[in-house]
C-alpha positions as a printed Julia matrix, in Angstrom:
233×3 Matrix{Float64}:
   3.55  -36.23  -26.49
   4.38  -39.92  -26.31
   1.09  -40.44  -24.5
  -0.83  -38.67  -27.3
   0.87  -40.81  -29.95
   0.13  -44.06  -28.09
  -3.51  -43.07  -27.67
  -3.84  -42.29  -31.36
  -2.2   -45.53  -32.46
  -4.25  -47.51  -29.94
  -7.41  -45.87  -31.24
  -6.44  -46.74  -34.8
  -5.92  -50.44  -34.09
  -9.03  -50.61  -31.93
 -11.16  -49.22  -34.73
  -9.46  -51.56  -37.19
 -10.06  -54.64  -35.03
 -13.62  -53.63  -34.25
 -14.44  -53.34  -37.91
 -12.79  -56.68  -38.71
 -14.64  -58.59  -36.06
 -17.92  -56.79  -36.56
 -18.39  -58.5   -39.83
 -18.22  -62.24  -40.16
 -17.8   -62.16  -43.9
 -16.16  -59.47  -46.07
 -15.47  -59.58  -49.75
 -11.95  -58.88  -50.96
 -13.07  -55.53  -52.3
 -14.73  -54.58  -48.99
 -11.64  -55.66  -47.06
  -9.36  -53.59  -49.33
 -11.67  -50.58  -49.04
 -11.58  -50.78  -45.26
  -7.79  -51.07  -45.3
  -7.55  -48.02  -47.54
  -9.88  -46.01  -45.29
  -7.95  -46.87  -42.16
  -4.65  -46.16  -43.88
  -5.87  -42.72  -44.88
  -7.02  -42.12  -41.32
  -3.61  -43.2   -39.99
  -1.87  -40.81  -42.4
  -4.18  -37.96  -41.32
  -3.54  -38.67  -37.64
   0.2   -38.88  -38.23
   0.13  -35.53  -40.04
  -1.84  -33.96  -37.2
   0.58  -35.43  -34.66
   3.58  -34.0   -36.52
   1.85  -30.61  -36.66
   1.31  -30.71  -32.89
   4.95  -31.63  -32.37
   5.97  -28.65  -34.46
   3.73  -26.33  -32.44
   5.13  -27.67  -29.18
   8.69  -27.12  -30.46
   7.84  -23.53  -31.43
   6.26  -22.85  -28.05
   9.34  -24.21  -26.28
  11.51  -21.98  -28.43
   9.37  -18.96  -27.54
   9.5   -19.89  -23.85
  13.26  -20.2   -23.89
  13.49  -16.78  -25.55
  11.38  -15.04  -22.93
  13.16  -12.97  -20.28
  12.69  -13.68  -16.61
  10.6   -11.4   -14.42
  13.72  -10.07  -12.7
  15.33   -9.29  -16.08
  12.23   -7.33  -17.17
  12.15   -5.39  -13.89
  15.86   -4.56  -14.16
  15.35   -3.3   -17.72
  12.48   -1.11  -16.5
  14.65    0.31  -13.72
  17.4     1.02  -16.26
  14.94    2.93  -18.46
  14.17    5.13  -15.44
  17.83    5.57  -14.6
  17.25    3.98  -11.19
  18.61    1.08   -9.19
  16.78   -1.36   -6.93
  18.1     0.61   -3.96
  16.55    3.78   -5.43
  13.19    2.02   -5.81
  13.33    0.69   -2.24
  14.18    4.16   -0.93
  11.31    5.73   -2.92
   8.93    3.1    -1.56
   9.96    3.91    2.03
   9.63    7.67    1.45
   6.15    7.12    0.03
   5.14    5.0     3.02
   6.38    7.67    5.44
   4.6    10.45    3.54
   1.34    8.45    3.37
   1.46    8.01    7.15
   2.0    11.75    7.68
  -0.88   12.69    5.38
  -3.23   10.11    6.94
  -2.38   11.53   10.39
  -2.68   15.09    8.99
   0.72   15.9    10.41
   0.98   19.65    9.95
   2.02   21.83    8.3
   0.02   20.82    5.25
   2.24   22.93    2.98
   5.25   20.77    3.87
   3.37   17.59    3.03
   2.32   19.09   -0.32
   5.93   20.02   -1.07
   7.05   16.46   -0.29
   4.36   15.02   -2.56
   5.21   17.42   -5.39
   8.85   16.33   -5.18
   7.82   12.68   -5.42
   5.6    13.43   -8.42
   8.61   14.86  -10.27
  10.61   11.7    -9.65
  10.53    9.36  -12.67
  10.13    6.42  -10.33
   6.58    7.6    -9.61
   5.66    6.46  -13.15
   5.99    2.8   -12.13
   2.58    1.06  -11.86
   3.26    0.28   -8.2
   3.41    3.98   -7.32
   1.61    6.0   -10.0
  -1.96    6.02   -8.67
  -0.89    6.53   -5.06
   1.46    9.44   -5.83
  -0.51   11.22   -8.54
  -4.07   10.55   -7.42
  -4.75    9.06   -4.0
  -2.47   11.2    -1.85
  -3.36   14.39   -3.71
  -7.06   13.73   -3.06
  -6.33   13.3     0.65
  -4.37   16.56    0.72
  -7.14   18.39   -1.11
  -9.67   17.14    1.45
  -7.42   18.12    4.38
  -8.81   21.26    6.03
  -5.92   22.61    8.05
  -6.65   24.09   11.44
  -5.61   27.72   12.01
  -2.17   28.13   13.56
  -3.8    29.53   16.66
  -7.26   30.18   18.06
  -8.54   32.89   20.37
  -9.94   32.16   23.8
 -11.65   34.54   26.22
 -10.89   33.88   29.88
 -13.89   33.33   32.14
 -14.18   33.36   35.88
 -12.54   30.34   37.48
 -10.13   29.73   34.57
  -6.46   28.93   35.0
  -3.79   28.04   32.43
  -3.77   24.39   33.56
  -7.52   24.08   32.95
  -7.45   25.96   29.62
  -4.71   23.65   28.31
  -6.71   20.64   29.5
  -9.76   21.54   27.39
 -10.49   19.13   24.52
 -10.71   21.92   21.99
  -7.18   22.97   22.95
  -4.55   20.4    23.99
  -6.39   17.82   26.14
  -3.21   17.95   28.2
  -2.88   20.32   31.18
   0.9    19.96   31.17
   1.04   21.97   27.94
  -0.02   25.17   29.76
   3.45   26.79   29.25
   2.62   27.1    25.52
  -0.31   29.4    26.35
   1.82   31.33   28.82
   4.62   31.91   26.28
   2.18   32.98   23.56
   0.55   35.59   25.79
   3.43   37.01   27.82
   2.28   40.51   26.96
  -0.85   39.89   29.05
   0.31   37.37   31.62
   2.75   38.69   34.19
   2.24   35.83   36.6
   1.04   32.44   35.24
  -0.94   31.96   38.45
  -2.87   35.17   37.86
  -5.18   35.5    34.87
  -8.36   37.52   34.69
 -11.81   37.23   33.11
 -12.26   38.77   29.66
  -8.57   38.52   28.79
  -8.2    37.29   25.19
  -5.52   34.62   24.87
  -4.07   33.12   21.68
  -3.88   29.32   21.88
  -1.18   28.17   19.41
  -1.23   24.72   17.8
   1.3    22.21   19.04
   3.84   20.74   16.67
   4.26   16.96   16.67
   7.47   17.41   18.66
   5.7    19.56   21.26
   2.8    17.1    21.51
   5.27   14.3    22.13
   7.15   16.36   24.72
   4.12   17.25   26.82
   2.56   13.82   26.46
   5.76   12.31   27.85
   5.61   14.72   30.78
   1.97   13.75   31.41
   2.75   10.01   31.35
   5.72   10.36   33.7
   3.93   12.58   36.18
   3.48   11.06   39.6
   1.44   13.08   42.07
   2.96   13.63   45.47
   1.63   11.27   48.13
  -1.12   12.72   50.25
   0.06   13.9    53.66
  -1.31   11.87   56.51
  -2.87   13.82   59.37
  -2.38   12.5    62.85
  -5.46   11.66   64.88
  -5.44   13.8    67.93
  -5.06   11.95   71.17
  -7.8    12.52   73.7
């Protein structure tokens, strides 16, 4: 503000000096008229300056009365009956659920139940969460076409449980063959003996079962090939 005042005063005296020196001769009446005009201008500028000072003071007062961002957030949490820890926990739950839905981690009904529970939580009304909880994730669930719990497969000549489990449309992992064996014990007496035209049920694997058989596959090390001796002539 000091800078503004100095500029205004400097401008006033500059205009005054310029008018004085611009005219070599001035009558007393002309000189008095110019003094009166400049005086009125100085008064107007001073009034405007005081008005600006008043506005600045009011703005400072308003600024000092404003609450900090953290204070506003805490008040919002209080309105919801929640603490920062509750919000952090809700955020983590939402992140975990989003990952499950994106990966279509079955069963779908369980994911829907989790989302419904989060919708009922007042915390979901916060702008950070509302659209994700009430719109985005529900759209993903609605678009999720869940696979049947099991599919039927007719055995053909040359099949074996290892090969059936290895098929892409089933498990893509031959080590998961025991799942097929267990699901069809009424037809399979010996897992090494299956016959064409048998109808097997191929159950879906849970995430835990997928992890189990994938670990077995990764850790599998085939036995070293036996070396045959070259006969001596």
